C-alpha positions as CSV (number, residue, x, y, z in Angstrom):
1,M,82.3,114.0,86.0
2,S,84.1,110.8,85.3
3,G,82.5,107.4,85.3
4,K,83.0,104.3,87.4
5,V,82.5,100.6,86.6
6,L,81.4,98.6,89.6
7,V,82.4,94.9,89.2
8,L,80.2,92.9,91.5
9,N,80.7,89.2,92.2
10,G,78.2,87.0,93.9
11,V,78.0,83.9,95.9
12,N,80.9,81.4,95.9
13,L,83.0,83.6,93.5
14,G,85.4,84.3,96.4
15,A,86.5,80.7,96.0
16,L,87.7,81.1,92.4
17,G,91.0,79.5,91.7
18,T,90.4,76.7,94.2
19,R,86.7,75.8,93.6
20,R,86.5,73.5,90.6
21,P,89.3,75.0,88.6
22,E,88.7,72.5,85.8
23,V,85.3,74.3,85.3
24,Y,85.9,77.9,86.4
25,G,89.6,78.2,85.6
26,P,92.7,78.7,87.8
27,Q,92.3,82.5,88.2
28,T,91.2,84.0,91.5
29,L,89.1,87.2,91.6
30,G,92.3,89.0,92.6
31,D,93.9,87.7,89.4
32,I,90.9,88.9,87.3
33,E,91.0,92.3,89.1
34,E,94.7,92.7,88.3
35,Y,94.1,91.7,84.7
36,L,91.3,94.3,84.3
37,R,93.3,97.1,85.9
38,G,96.1,96.4,83.4
39,E,93.6,96.4,80.5
40,F,91.9,99.6,81.6
41,P,94.5,101.8,83.1
42,G,93.1,105.1,84.5
43,V,89.5,103.7,84.6
44,D,87.8,103.9,88.0
45,L,87.1,100.2,88.6
46,E,85.7,99.1,91.9
47,F,85.6,95.4,92.7
48,R,83.4,93.7,95.3
49,Q,82.4,90.2,96.2
50,T,79.7,88.9,98.6
51,D,78.0,85.7,99.6
52,Y,75.1,87.7,101.0
53,E,72.2,88.4,98.6
54,G,71.0,91.4,100.5
55,E,74.4,93.0,100.5
56,M,74.5,92.6,96.7
57,V,71.1,94.2,96.3
58,A,72.2,97.1,98.6
59,W,75.3,97.7,96.4
60,I,73.1,97.8,93.2
61,Q,70.6,100.2,94.8
62,A,73.3,102.5,96.2
63,S,75.1,102.7,92.8
64,A,71.7,103.4,91.0
65,N,70.8,106.0,93.6
66,A,74.2,107.8,93.2
67,A,73.6,107.8,89.4
68,V,70.1,109.2,89.7
69,S,71.2,111.9,92.2
70,G,74.0,113.0,89.8
71,E,76.7,112.1,92.4
72,E,78.5,109.9,89.9
73,R,78.2,108.1,86.6
74,V,78.3,104.4,87.2
75,A,78.0,101.2,85.2
76,L,77.6,97.7,86.6
77,V,79.3,94.4,85.6
78,L,77.7,91.6,87.6
79,N,78.6,87.9,88.0
80,P,75.7,86.7,90.2
81,G,77.0,83.2,90.5
82,A,74.2,80.8,91.5
83,W,71.9,83.7,92.2
84,T,71.6,83.9,88.4
85,H,69.1,81.1,88.5
86,Y,66.7,82.1,91.3
87,S,67.3,85.6,92.7
88,Y,64.3,87.6,91.8
89,A,65.6,90.2,94.4
90,L,68.6,90.8,92.2
91,H,66.4,90.9,89.1
92,D,64.2,93.6,90.7
93,A,67.2,95.7,91.9
94,L,68.8,95.5,88.5
95,E,65.5,96.3,86.7
96,A,65.1,99.5,88.8
97,A,68.7,100.6,88.3
98,K,68.8,103.0,85.4
99,V,72.5,102.5,84.7
100,P,74.4,100.4,82.1
101,K,74.5,96.8,83.3
102,A,76.2,93.7,82.0
103,E,75.9,90.1,83.3
104,V,79.0,88.0,83.0
105,H,79.7,84.3,83.5
106,L,83.0,82.5,83.3
107,T,81.4,79.4,81.8
108,N,78.9,79.0,79.1
109,I,75.8,78.5,81.3
110,H,73.8,77.3,78.3
111,A,76.1,74.3,77.8
112,R,76.0,73.1,81.4
113,E,73.4,71.4,83.6
114,S,69.8,72.2,82.6
115,W,69.1,74.1,85.8
116,R,72.0,76.5,85.0
117,R,70.6,77.4,81.6
118,H,68.0,79.8,82.8
119,S,68.9,83.3,84.2
120,V,66.3,85.3,86.0
121,V,68.8,88.2,86.0
122,S,69.3,88.4,82.2
123,P,66.0,90.2,81.5
124,A,67.0,93.0,83.8
125,V,70.5,93.8,82.2
126,D,71.6,95.3,78.9
127,A,74.1,92.6,77.9
128,V,75.0,89.0,78.8
129,I,78.5,87.5,78.3
130,A,79.1,83.9,79.0
131,G,81.7,81.2,78.3
132,M,84.8,83.5,77.8
133,G,86.4,82.8,81.1
134,A,88.2,85.9,82.6
135,E,88.2,87.5,79.1
136,G,84.4,87.8,79.5
137,Y,85.0,90.4,82.3
138,R,87.1,92.4,79.9
139,A,84.4,92.4,77.3
140,A,81.8,93.3,79.9
141,V,83.8,96.2,81.3
142,S,84.5,97.5,77.7
143,Y,80.8,97.3,77.0
144,A,79.9,99.1,80.2
145,L,82.4,101.9,79.5
146,S,80.9,102.4,76.0
147,R,77.5,102.8,77.5
148,L,78.4,105.3,80.3
149,G,78.0,108.2,77.9
150,D,74.6,106.9,76.7
151,R,72.6,107.6,79.8
């Protein structure tokens, strides 16, 4: 049974490339997906983006349930966007998901506004990568793949 890495992107990340490119960079999510597919040929990567918190929670729960039932081996790479700072619903869904999980941020959230420096999501994941731009996604996917055999 091969593994899959589900790359989940949260609120406002669909606007990458046009929303504050001086902060978040010029790349769109499509650009990041294309980059990752080139870096990881043959890897089952699935990309999703939503501005709806409940939909994100449902994706996390479905992937965790598939892993528990033995349907597939899955790892999560998650950029929660602004939900990072206040979504206890995401925290709880991630905490319950017994799959490899990495949180990724394009910017260094610890070097930004004080309210961005705290993540309620981080305690529920295995790794946090921040401040590397799109390269952070590559690091997170690499990490997630390395952990797929561990669980």
